[in-house]
C-alpha positions, 0 to 999 in steps of 0.5 A: 041622136042629137041633130046640129050642134049643142048650144053652150053659152060661154061667158064673155071674157070682155077682153076689150074692157080689160084692156081699157082698164089696164091702160087706164090704170097704167096712166093713173099709176104713171101720174101719180108716181110723177107727181109723188116724185116731183112733190118732194114730200117727206124731205126734211133736209136739202140735198148736200154735195159730197166732195171725195177728192180735191180738184186738180190745181187746188 
């Protein structure tokens, strides 16, 4: 009969490291998205205003 508790080594989950990686990737993704949106790449034509109805009084 064993005396005491058995010593099992459990793998560390590294929750703190995963949290830091998640927050870091969120900031990098948000920054890349904002840069991509404001850069205006692949826009060949300028945006045109589309008038669907005449203004009153014209």
